[in-house]
DRENDO-1510 file (C-alpha; in Angstrom, 1 decimal, always signed):
<recs>
REC; n; res; u; v; w
REC; 1; UNK; +27.2; +3.1; +13.5 .
REC; 2; UNK; +29.1; +6.8; +13.4 .
REC; 3; UNK; +29.3; +9.3; +16.3 .
REC; 4; UNK; +29.7; +13.0; +15.1 .
REC; 5; UNK; +30.3; +13.8; +11.3 .
REC; 6; UNK; +32.1; +11.9; +8.4 .
REC; 7; UNK; +33.2; +12.7; +5.5 .
REC; 8; UNK; +34.6; +10.1; +3.2 .
REC; 9; UNK; +36.3; +10.9; -0.2 .
REC; 10; UNK; +35.3; +8.6; -2.9 .
REC; 11; UNK; +39.0; +8.6; -3.7 .
REC; 12; UNK; +38.9; +5.1; -2.7 .
REC; 13; UNK; +36.7; +4.2; -5.4 .
REC; 14; UNK; +38.6; +5.8; -7.9 .
REC; 15; UNK; +35.6; +8.6; -8.4 .
REC; 16; UNK; +37.4; +11.8; -7.3 .
REC; 17; UNK; +34.8; +14.0; -7.9 .
REC; 18; UNK; +32.2; +12.4; -5.1 .
REC; 19; UNK; +32.2; +12.8; -1.5 .
REC; 20; UNK; +29.9; +11.0; +0.8 .
REC; 21; UNK; +28.7; +13.3; +3.8 .
REC; 22; UNK; +27.5; +11.2; +6.8 .
REC; 23; UNK; +26.3; +13.5; +9.6 .
REC; 24; UNK; +24.8; +12.2; +13.1 .
REC; 25; UNK; +23.4; +14.8; +15.2 .
REC; 26; UNK; +22.5; +12.6; +18.1 .
REC; 27; UNK; +25.9; +11.3; +19.8 .
REC; 28; UNK; +24.7; +9.2; +22.5 .
REC; 29; UNK; +24.2; +5.6; +20.8 .
REC; 30; UNK; +21.0; +5.1; +22.7 .
REC; 31; UNK; +19.2; +7.7; +21.6 .
REC; 32; UNK; +17.4; +8.1; +18.3 .
REC; 33; UNK; +19.5; +8.9; +15.2 .
REC; 34; UNK; +19.7; +9.0; +11.8 .
REC; 35; UNK; +22.8; +9.6; +9.0 .
REC; 36; UNK; +22.3; +10.6; +5.8 .
REC; 37; UNK; +24.7; +9.6; +3.4 .
REC; 38; UNK; +24.7; +11.2; +0.1 .
REC; 39; UNK; +27.2; +11.8; -2.9 .
REC; 40; UNK; +25.8; +14.0; -5.8 .
REC; 41; UNK; +28.3; +14.4; -8.2 .
REC; 42; UNK; +29.7; +17.3; -8.6 .
REC; 43; UNK; +28.6; +18.7; -5.3 .
REC; 44; UNK; +27.8; +17.5; -1.9 .
REC; 45; UNK; +24.8; +17.9; +0.5 .
REC; 46; UNK; +24.8; +17.5; +3.9 .
REC; 47; UNK; +21.2; +17.6; +5.6 .
REC; 48; UNK; +20.4; +17.2; +9.8 .
REC; 49; UNK; +17.5; +15.6; +11.3 .
REC; 50; UNK; +15.8; +16.7; +14.7 .
REC; 51; UNK; +15.2; +15.2; +17.8 .
REC; 52; UNK; +12.3; +12.7; +16.0 .
REC; 53; UNK; +14.7; +12.2; +13.3 .
REC; 54; UNK; +12.9; +14.0; +10.8 .
REC; 55; UNK; +14.9; +16.1; +8.1 .
REC; 56; UNK; +15.1; +19.9; +9.2 .
REC; 57; UNK; +17.0; +21.6; +6.4 .
REC; 58; UNK; +19.8; +21.3; +4.2 .
REC; 59; UNK; +23.2; +22.9; +3.3 .
REC; 60; UNK; +24.7; +22.4; +0.2 .
REC; 61; UNK; +28.6; +22.7; -0.3 .
REC; 62; UNK; +30.4; +25.7; -1.7 .
REC; 63; UNK; +30.8; +23.8; -5.2 .
REC; 64; UNK; +26.8; +23.7; -6.0 .
REC; 65; UNK; +25.1; +25.5; -8.1 .
REC; 66; UNK; +22.1; +27.4; -7.2 .
REC; 67; UNK; +18.5; +26.6; -8.0 .
REC; 68; UNK; +15.0; +28.0; -7.9 .
REC; 69; UNK; +13.7; +24.9; -7.1 .
REC; 70; UNK; +13.8; +23.3; -3.8 .
REC; 71; UNK; +15.0; +19.7; -5.3 .
REC; 72; UNK; +18.7; +18.8; -4.5 .
REC; 73; UNK; +18.9; +17.3; -7.3 .
REC; 74; UNK; +16.6; +18.1; -10.6 .
REC; 75; UNK; +17.9; +15.7; -13.5 .
REC; 76; UNK; +15.5; +13.1; -14.9 .
REC; 77; UNK; +17.8; +10.5; -14.4 .
REC; 78; UNK; +18.3; +10.7; -10.5 .
REC; 79; UNK; +18.3; +7.4; -8.6 .
REC; 80; UNK; +17.3; +7.8; -4.8 .
REC; 81; UNK; +18.6; +4.8; -2.7 .
REC; 82; UNK; +17.3; +3.7; +0.6 .
REC; 83; UNK; +20.0; +2.1; +3.0 .
REC; 84; UNK; +19.1; -1.4; +4.5 .
REC; 85; UNK; +20.7; -3.8; +7.2 .
REC; 86; UNK; +23.9; -2.2; +6.8 .
REC; 87; UNK; +25.8; +1.0; +5.3 .
REC; 88; UNK; +28.2; -1.6; +3.8 .
REC; 89; UNK; +25.2; -3.1; +1.7 .
REC; 90; UNK; +24.0; +0.5; +0.1 .
REC; 91; UNK; +27.7; +1.5; -0.5 .
REC; 92; UNK; +28.5; -2.2; -2.4 .
REC; 93; UNK; +25.2; -1.6; -4.8 .
REC; 94; UNK; +26.5; +2.3; -5.3 .
REC; 95; UNK; +30.1; +1.3; -6.0 .
REC; 96; UNK; +28.6; -0.9; -8.8 .
REC; 97; UNK; +26.1; +1.7; -10.0 .
REC; 98; UNK; +28.6; +4.4; -10.2 .
REC; 99; UNK; +31.4; +1.8; -12.0 .
REC; 100; UNK; +28.7; +0.5; -14.3 .
REC; 101; UNK; +26.7; +3.6; -15.2 .
REC; 102; UNK; +30.3; +5.4; -16.1 .
REC; 103; UNK; +31.6; +2.8; -18.3 .
REC; 104; UNK; +33.0; +4.4; -21.7 .
REC; 105; UNK; +33.7; +7.4; -19.8 .
REC; 106; UNK; +30.4; +8.3; -19.5 .
REC; 107; UNK; +29.4; +10.4; -16.5 .
REC; 108; UNK; +27.5; +8.3; -13.3 .
REC; 109; UNK; +24.3; +8.7; -12.7 .
REC; 110; UNK; +23.5; +11.3; -10.0 .
REC; 111; UNK; +21.9; +9.8; -6.8 .
REC; 112; UNK; +20.9; +10.1; -3.1 .
REC; 113; UNK; +21.7; +7.8; -0.8 .
REC; 114; UNK; +19.8; +7.8; +2.8 .
REC; 115; UNK; +21.7; +5.5; +5.3 .
REC; 116; UNK; +19.5; +5.5; +8.8 .
REC; 117; UNK; +21.3; +3.6; +11.5 .
REC; 118; UNK; +18.1; +3.0; +13.6 .
REC; 119; UNK; +16.4; +1.3; +10.0 .
REC; 120; UNK; +19.5; -0.6; +10.0 .
REC; 121; UNK; +19.1; -1.8; +13.5 .
REC; 122; UNK; +15.4; -2.4; +13.2 .
REC; 123; UNK; +16.1; -4.7; +9.9 .
REC; 124; UNK; +18.8; -6.6; +11.6 .
REC; 125; UNK; +16.8; -7.4; +14.5 .
REC; 126; UNK; +13.9; -8.5; +12.3 .
REC; 127; UNK; +16.3; -10.8; +10.3 .
REC; 128; UNK; +18.0; -12.2; +13.3 .
REC; 129; UNK; +14.9; -13.2; +15.5 .
REC; 130; UNK; +14.2; -15.8; +13.0 .
REC; 131; UNK; +17.3; -17.4; +13.7 .
REC; 132; UNK; +16.8; -19.3; +17.3 .
REC; 133; UNK; +20.5; -19.7; +17.6 .
REC; 134; UNK; +21.5; -16.0; +16.9 .
REC; 135; UNK; +18.5; -14.1; +18.8 .
REC; 136; UNK; +15.5; -14.7; +20.5 .
REC; 137; UNK; +12.7; -16.1; +18.0 .
REC; 138; UNK; +9.5; -14.5; +18.3 .
REC; 139; UNK; +6.8; -13.2; +16.5 .
REC; 140; UNK; +6.4; -9.5; +15.9 .
REC; 141; UNK; +3.3; -7.7; +16.1 .
REC; 142; UNK; +1.9; -5.3; +13.5 .
REC; 143; UNK; +3.3; -2.3; +15.6 .
REC; 144; UNK; +6.7; -3.5; +14.7 .
REC; 145; UNK; +6.4; -4.3; +11.2 .
REC; 146; UNK; +4.5; -0.8; +11.1 .
REC; 147; UNK; +7.4; +1.2; +12.6 .
REC; 148; UNK; +9.6; -0.3; +9.8 .
REC; 149; UNK; +7.1; +0.4; +7.1 .
REC; 150; UNK; +6.9; +4.1; +8.3 .
REC; 151; UNK; +10.7; +4.6; +8.3 .
REC; 152; UNK; +10.9; +3.0; +4.9 .
REC; 153; UNK; +8.2; +5.0; +3.8 .
REC; 154; UNK; +9.5; +8.2; +5.4 .
REC; 155; UNK; +13.1; +7.8; +3.3 .
REC; 156; UNK; +11.1; +7.2; +0.2 .
REC; 157; UNK; +9.3; +10.7; +0.6 .
REC; 158; UNK; +12.5; +12.5; +1.8 .
REC; 159; UNK; +14.0; +11.0; -1.9 .
REC; 160; UNK; +11.1; +12.2; -3.8 .
REC; 161; UNK; +11.0; +15.9; -2.4 .
REC; 162; UNK; +14.9; +15.9; -2.8 .
REC; 163; UNK; +14.6; +15.0; -6.7 .
REC; 164; UNK; +15.0; +11.3; -7.1 .
REC; 165; UNK; +13.1; +9.8; -10.5 .
REC; 166; UNK; +13.8; +6.4; -9.5 .
REC; 167; UNK; +14.0; +4.6; -6.0 .
REC; 168; UNK; +15.4; +1.6; -5.1 .
REC; 169; UNK; +16.1; -0.4; -2.1 .
REC; 170; UNK; +19.5; -2.9; -2.3 .
REC; 171; UNK; +18.4; -4.8; +0.9 .
REC; 172; UNK; +16.7; -8.0; +0.6 .
REC; 173; UNK; +14.7; -7.7; +4.1 .
REC; 174; UNK; +13.2; -4.2; +3.1 .
REC; 175; UNK; +11.6; -6.0; +0.0 .
REC; 176; UNK; +9.3; -7.9; +2.8 .
REC; 177; UNK; +7.3; -4.4; +2.5 .
REC; 178; UNK; +7.8; -3.0; -0.7 .
REC; 179; UNK; +4.2; -3.1; -1.8 .
REC; 180; UNK; +3.4; -0.8; +1.8 .
REC; 181; UNK; +6.4; +1.6; +1.1 .
REC; 182; UNK; +5.6; +2.0; -2.5 .
REC; 183; UNK; +1.9; +2.9; -2.2 .
REC; 184; UNK; +1.3; +6.2; -3.3 .
REC; 185; UNK; +4.7; +6.8; -4.8 .
REC; 186; UNK; +4.7; +9.1; -7.3 .
REC; 187; UNK; +7.8; +7.6; -9.4 .
REC; 188; UNK; +9.5; +4.6; -10.4 .
REC; 189; UNK; +10.1; +2.1; -7.5 .
REC; 190; UNK; +12.2; -0.8; -8.6 .
REC; 191; UNK; +11.9; -4.4; -6.9 .
REC; 192; UNK; +15.2; -6.3; -6.9 .
REC; 193; UNK; +12.9; -9.9; -7.1 .
REC; 194; UNK; +10.8; -8.4; -10.2 .
REC; 195; UNK; +14.7; -7.0; -11.6 .
REC; 196; UNK; +16.4; -10.6; -11.2 .
REC; 197; UNK; +13.1; -12.9; -12.2 .
REC; 198; UNK; +13.1; -10.6; -15.8 .
REC; 199; UNK; +16.7; -11.2; -16.5 .
REC; 200; UNK; +16.3; -14.8; -15.8 .
REC; 201; UNK; +13.2; -14.9; -18.0 .
REC; 202; UNK; +14.8; -12.7; -20.6 .
REC; 203; UNK; +18.0; -15.3; -20.8 .
REC; 204; UNK; +16.0; -17.9; -22.3 .
REC; 205; UNK; +17.4; -20.9; -19.8 .
REC; 206; UNK; +16.5; -24.4; -20.9 .
REC; 207; UNK; +15.6; -27.0; -18.4 .
REC; 208; UNK; +18.1; -29.4; -17.3 .
REC; 209; UNK; +16.2; -32.1; -17.2 .
REC; 210; UNK; +14.2; -33.0; -20.4 .
REC; 211; UNK; +10.9; -32.4; -19.9 .
REC; 212; UNK; +11.0; -30.9; -16.5 .
REC; 213; UNK; +10.5; -27.1; -15.5 .
REC; 214; UNK; +13.1; -24.4; -15.5 .
REC; 215; UNK; +14.0; -24.6; -11.9 .
REC; 216; UNK; +15.6; -21.6; -10.1 .
REC; 217; UNK; +17.1; -22.1; -6.4 .
REC; 218; UNK; +16.8; -19.7; -3.7 .
REC; 219; UNK; +19.4; -19.2; -1.0 .
REC; 220; UNK; +18.7; -16.4; +1.6 .
REC; 221; UNK; +18.0; -15.8; +5.3 .
REC; 222; UNK; +15.0; -17.3; +6.9 .
REC; 223; UNK; +13.4; -13.9; +7.1 .
REC; 224; UNK; +13.7; -13.4; +3.3 .
REC; 225; UNK; +12.5; -16.8; +2.4 .
REC; 226; UNK; +9.3; -16.2; +4.6 .
REC; 227; UNK; +8.6; -13.1; +3.3 .
REC; 228; UNK; +8.2; -15.0; +0.4 .
REC; 229; UNK; +8.5; -12.2; -2.2 .
REC; 230; UNK; +11.7; -13.9; -4.6 .
REC; 231; UNK; +9.1; -17.0; -4.8 .
REC; 232; UNK; +6.4; -15.0; -5.8 .
REC; 233; UNK; +8.2; -13.0; -8.7 .
REC; 234; UNK; +9.9; -16.0; -9.9 .
REC; 235; UNK; +6.5; -18.0; -10.2 .
REC; 236; UNK; +5.3; -15.1; -12.0 .
REC; 237; UNK; +7.3; -15.6; -14.7 .
REC; 238; UNK; +7.0; -19.4; -14.8 .
REC; 239; UNK; +9.6; -20.8; -12.9 .
REC; 240; UNK; +9.7; -23.7; -10.3 .
REC; 241; UNK; +11.4; -22.0; -7.1 .
REC; 242; UNK; +13.5; -24.6; -5.1 .
REC; 243; UNK; +14.2; -23.6; -1.3 .
REC; 244; UNK; +16.4; -25.4; +1.2 .
REC; 245; UNK; +14.6; -27.8; +2.6 .
REC; 246; UNK; +14.5; -28.0; +6.7 .
REC; 247; UNK; +17.6; -30.1; +7.2 .
REC; 248; UNK; +19.4; -27.8; +4.9 .
REC; 249; UNK; +18.0; -24.8; +7.0 .
REC; 250; UNK; +18.9; -26.1; +10.2 .
REC; 251; UNK; +22.4; -27.9; +9.4 .
REC; 252; UNK; +24.0; -25.5; +7.0 .
REC; 253; UNK; +22.2; -22.1; +7.0 .
REC; 254; UNK; +21.6; -21.3; +10.2 .
REC; 255; UNK; +25.1; -22.8; +11.4 .
REC; 256; UNK; +26.5; -20.7; +8.5 .
REC; 257; UNK; +25.4; -17.5; +9.9 .
REC; 258; UNK; +26.6; -18.4; +13.2 .
REC; 259; UNK; +29.9; -19.0; +12.2 .
REC; 260; UNK; +29.7; -16.0; +10.8 .
REC; 261; UNK; +29.3; -14.1; +13.7 .
REC; 262; UNK; +32.1; -16.1; +15.6 .
REC; 263; UNK; +34.1; -14.6; +12.7 .
REC; 264; UNK; +34.8; -18.3; +11.6 .
REC; 265; UNK; +35.1; -17.4; +7.9 .
REC; 266; UNK; +36.2; -20.7; +6.6 .
REC; 267; UNK; +33.6; -22.7; +8.5 .
REC; 268; UNK; +30.8; -20.2; +7.2 .
REC; 269; UNK; +32.4; -20.7; +3.8 .
REC; 270; UNK; +32.2; -24.5; +3.6 .
REC; 271; UNK; +28.9; -24.6; +5.0 .
REC; 272; UNK; +27.5; -22.3; +2.5 .
REC; 273; UNK; +29.4; -24.5; -0.3 .
REC; 274; UNK; +27.4; -27.7; +0.9 .
REC; 275; UNK; +24.1; -25.7; +1.3 .
REC; 276; UNK; +24.6; -24.6; -2.5 .
REC; 277; UNK; +25.6; -28.2; -3.6 .
REC; 278; UNK; +22.3; -29.5; -2.0 .
REC; 279; UNK; +20.4; -27.2; -4.4 .
REC; 280; UNK; +22.4; -27.8; -7.5 .
REC; 281; UNK; +21.5; -31.8; -7.1 .
REC; 282; UNK; +18.2; -30.6; -7.3 .
REC; 283; UNK; +19.1; -30.0; -11.2 .
REC; 284; UNK; +18.2; -26.2; -10.8 .
REC; 285; UNK; +19.4; -24.0; -13.7 .
REC; 286; UNK; +20.9; -21.6; -11.1 .
REC; 287; UNK; +20.6; -20.3; -7.5 .
REC; 288; UNK; +19.6; -16.4; -6.6 .
REC; 289; UNK; +22.1; -15.9; -3.7 .
REC; 290; UNK; +20.1; -13.5; -2.0 .
REC; 291; UNK; +21.9; -13.3; +1.2 .
REC; 292; UNK; +24.6; -10.2; +2.1 .
REC; 293; UNK; +25.9; -12.1; +4.7 .
REC; 294; UNK; +26.8; -14.7; +2.3 .
REC; 295; UNK; +27.5; -13.0; -0.9 .
REC; 296; UNK; +30.9; -12.1; +0.0 .
REC; 297; UNK; +32.1; -15.5; +1.4 .
REC; 298; UNK; +33.1; -17.6; -1.9 .
REC; 299; UNK; +36.2; -16.2; -3.6 .
REC; 300; UNK; +35.3; -15.0; -6.8 .
REC; 301; UNK; +37.1; -17.7; -8.7 .
REC; 302; UNK; +34.9; -20.4; -6.7 .
REC; 303; UNK; +33.2; -22.5; -9.5 .
REC; 304; UNK; +30.1; -22.7; -7.5 .
REC; 305; UNK; +29.7; -18.8; -8.0 .
REC; 306; UNK; +29.3; -19.3; -12.0 .
REC; 307; UNK; +25.9; -21.3; -10.7 .
REC; 308; UNK; +24.6; -18.3; -8.8 .
REC; 309; UNK; +23.4; -14.9; -9.5 .
REC; 310; UNK; +23.6; -11.8; -7.4 .
REC; 311; UNK; +19.9; -10.0; -7.1 .
REC; 312; UNK; +21.9; -7.0; -6.2 .
REC; 313; UNK; +23.7; -7.1; -9.5 .
REC; 314; UNK; +20.3; -7.3; -11.3 .
REC; 315; UNK; +18.9; -4.3; -9.6 .
REC; 316; UNK; +22.1; -2.2; -10.4 .
REC; 317; UNK; +21.2; -3.1; -14.1 .
REC; 318; UNK; +17.8; -2.6; -14.1 .
REC; 319; UNK; +18.6; +1.1; -12.4 .
REC; 320; UNK; +21.0; +1.7; -15.4 .
REC; 321; UNK; +18.7; +0.5; -17.9 .
REC; 322; UNK; +15.9; +2.7; -16.6 .
REC; 323; UNK; +18.4; +5.6; -16.1 .
REC; 324; UNK; +19.3; +5.5; -20.2 .
REC; 325; UNK; +15.6; +5.2; -20.8 .
REC; 326; UNK; +15.3; +8.3; -18.9 .
REC; 327; UNK; +17.5; +10.4; -20.6 .
REC; 328; UNK; +16.4; +9.8; -24.1 .
REC; 329; UNK; +12.9; +10.8; -23.1 .
REC; 330; UNK; +13.9; +14.5; -21.9 .
</recs>
């Protein structure tokens, strides 16, 4: 996405003490490349990669303080963030994390954010291959999955070595391999599905129909639904999961994604409304809207949004809750 080096001030988000540093050492778009986006209050860190995409060193900006350790950050509440299908996805999570953790005049949480365009492309390709109308549908080989898992795992290891004490992946499709990526992790590694399922459990919802189980709808891209992790986490908390049926997927979800790709926002918005209404008439208490593409389609004042929950919001709240607990333990 970016060629060369990009430094973007956080002023646009009203946080003047933060900077993003995005470094790309490979300017040819078809070569393997890796961008690292970092925001470290109040200093900044620039890291480069070698030809294989491995991190080969860091350079702290002049505003940073020296530390005898090799850690970039050494606070007990440091959050490590692995980017996903797009930079915007990670930045949306980050904006909420900074805003919500700095309420009441408190300092925002220290964090390290790693965003790799090669990984972005791999995840997007995997997701789109589940939509015949968008990309050529095919069976992914173990090698394809292994490459994605290894890429995600290398980011996890890097964040651990950078001083992160908790890792998050604000990307739905990345959670398809959460178990493999988190294996051997020495620190907390939050799961977005667990976070949203736990919140719903703690909300003590009542069934909409007397004598029926608590039903939660899940609306997501086909790749996310096929992975099944939202269904698994919700069912483990005692919920009945309601998914779009085949007709809804074929006539609303897939066409909505196609409309988005054509920049037909109104068409995509209308199709999403239909898909949500189909789930809601099946007596679900709420719908988990687990799609970055569809999340921002509806205006904030749309009544249907009141019936939905964004898993990313649950992940942000869980991250802040962990950070507060980590601070108390120090």
